[in-house]
C-alpha positions, 0 to 999 in steps of 0.5 A: 299202219297203212300208207293213206293213214300214214300220209294223213297223220303226216299232213296233221302233224305238219299242220300242228307244226305250222300252227304251234311248233312241233313238240320234242317227240313230234320233232323227232318223228319228223326228223326220222321221216326226213321232213326236217330240212337244213333251214329248220336247224338254222333259220326256222323263222325266216324274215326279209331282213335276214342277213345269211352267211353261208356254212358247210352242209347247206347250212347258214348263220343268220344275222340281224343288222343293228344300228347306233344313233351316232354319225362320225367314226370317232363318235360313240353312244353313252348308254346305261347298262346292267340292272338294279340289284339292291341286295347284299351283293350289289357290287356284282350287278348294278347299272353302270354308264358306258359307251357303245360304238361300232367300227362297221358301217352300212357301206362296208357290207356287200351290195346285197347285204346293204340293200337288206340292212338299209330297209330293216334299219330305216327309221328316219322321217325320209325313210333313210338310215340315221347313224353310220355305225352298225353291227350284225348280231346273231339272230339265234344261238349257234345250234348243234348242227352249225357247230358240227358243220364247222368243227366236225363234218356234215352229220345227219340232222336229228331231233337235237340239231336245232338245239343251242350247242352247249357243253363247250368251253369259252376257248372252244367257242373262240376256236369255232369263230376262228374256224368259221372265219377261215371257212368264209375267207376261203369259200365265200369271201364275197360275203364279208364286209370290206373297206374301200382302198384296203386290201388287207382288212375284212369284217370279223366274226367274233363273240359279242361284247357285253354292251353289244349283246345287251343293246341288241337284246333290249331291242337296239334301234327298234325301240326308243332310248327311253325303253332301252334305259327303263324297260327291264326286259324290252317292250312287250305289251300284250305278252308275258315274259314266258312268251319269249324264252324258256326259263323257270317262270314258276307256272310251267313245269321246269325244263330239263334241257334247252329247247330248239332255236326260234321256238318262242317270240322274237324281241323287237329287233327280230332276235330270238332266245335272248330270254333264257334257253341257254345262257350265252358267252360274251367276248368281255371279261367280267368286272364288278360294278362299283360307283356306277361304273365298272371296277378295274379288276378283271375276272372271268367272262360275262354270261348273259341272258339266263337259261332254262334253269334261271328264274324270271329275275335272271333273264333280264338283258341287264343281268351280268354273271361271272363265269370262270374260264377254268375250275380245278377240274378244267375249262368251264363247261355247262349244259345250259351255256352256249353262244351266239356271234356278232360281225364287226370290224377292227377299229381302224382299218386301212385305206379310205377308212383310216383317212376318214378317221384322220380327217375327223381327228383333224377337224376336232376343235375347229367346229363352230361349237368350239372355235369362236368367231375368227379364232381357230385354236387348232390352226394357231397351234399347227402354225406354231408347230410348223414355225418352231425349229426346236424339237423339244418345243414341237413335241410340247406343242404337239402334246398340247394340241392333242390335249386340246383335242381331247378337251374339245371332244368333250365340249362338242359331245356335250354341245350335241347332247344339249342340242338333242335335249333342246329338240326334245324340249320343243317336241314336249312343249308343242305336245303340252300345247296341244293337250292344253288346247284339248282341255280348253276345247272341253271347257269351251264345250261345257260352257256352250252347253251351259249357255244353251241351257240358260237360254232355254230356261230364259225362253221358258221364263218368258212363256210361263205365268209368274207363279210358275217361275220359281222352279226355273229361277232355281235352275238358273241360279245353279246354271249361273255359277257353272257358267262363271266357272267354265268361263274362268277355265276357258280364260285360264287355259287361254292364258296357259296356251299363251305362256306355253306358246311364248316359251315354245317360240323362245325355244325355237328362236334359241335353237337358231343360234346353234350350228344348222348342220349339227341341229339337223343331225340331232333332229333326225336322231330325235325323230328316229327315236319316236317309235311305236303305234301308241297314241303318244308316239303318234302325237309326238310325230305330229309335233315333230312336223310342226317343230321342223316347219317352225324351225325352217321359218325361224332359220329363214328369218320369218319368226312372225309367221310362227303361229300357235294355230299351227301347234294346236290340234285342228279341233282346238283352233278358234 
């Protein structure tokens, strides 16, 4: 081939790469011609929200920041994971309730990482991040090139370098995390999360837990709580499941090996290949699901996400499969099983974080939700403990104090959940009023048109001879019932709006009886949960603005200034 034709062919090939992503053969050709860069094998789809940790061999490990809707180090989020399996083996895979939390916060990240993460996590009305718990989740599965960089040496990049690393055991994956952590601490300690006043603890690179993996795979903070609970995959309007990963979809020819990372579309969080390609290891032991909870028996490890060999039923994020750590032949390995990484922290690092945890624990039971006016049970028990000279009595009172705090945690969490539900009820009440107002407007327009037609007929009746009025009288007799019906509809809608607004206003007034700080926190989380550009989400955001303004009036003691016209759509206001 002459040189001009070679360059023309290469340019056309690169154009196809940009438009569609290279085929396996073309990828091999490009790698042989030196056109594959290190970034192609660790971040083929770069994004401004990427957090990139360095690796040897000019490579990197890319993470996405994931936020949890909770404030407070001792708080966590109740969530429902798993999926429904109504077959005979439902004990292996059903929905179950659990709690998700993280020991890492935005403030633990280095300044540059914090700035990037803040922009990607800002879901609040004022552009702020609501929730002080985060974790970092691998944007891609760990590739062959990344594995070699940590476990071996800087191998030349070839056609397989961008494929997920498979054929390793769960224990080898743990060794990879250990070696990578050792490399980071030695060569790039500046990228690791740290904690104020703590010279010992540091962020941890590890395998994700089952709950972390599923939360991130379903879309995390980028989707609404309803989507997290009800969507089998994640919201993907306009796209097929097969657009998000490599699996046996029943249409395309079955694949014989995994594909390159980032070849398909990402999930709403910007994470790739949680659907198919290779199944992924987690750090959690497998437990059966019985009675909507995890059973106490511990088995192998949890495998998530399905692989290129999986059918469409097995790629859902909620699917949990058990993999034995060992078979009779030795440690379990498979060519469709890989892993990705998570960055988190120890639960109780030292320094300022430990002081914060202690302060939060001390405050439990003293909040307005649990301590009635003028009575502080925690303070009373503390005084009794300090006044006692009997060590056994002191120990008994300390135990009683901790029991009371455990009970108070439950009460306070239920109160917060109730307040959040009340805020959501206010939004839906406002939404109902707006919809009823639009329906009333439609009936009012019909009534106006009918009356216009009736006036037209009356004018004609006055202008025609008596012997020509029969047809016009028939038209008038048909219009009259329509007028009455539309009048009744408008009156019914007026009553409905009045009743709905009375209910709405009573909710507003009841809400002012709760602690203002807790209410404001829950309102922020409710707003952050109204995501999407669909009509419903846009309407709910408008309702939120109205509700927030009415709550401010109520807290200022101005309930008379709360008007139904504020809630109605502008076109529906009379």
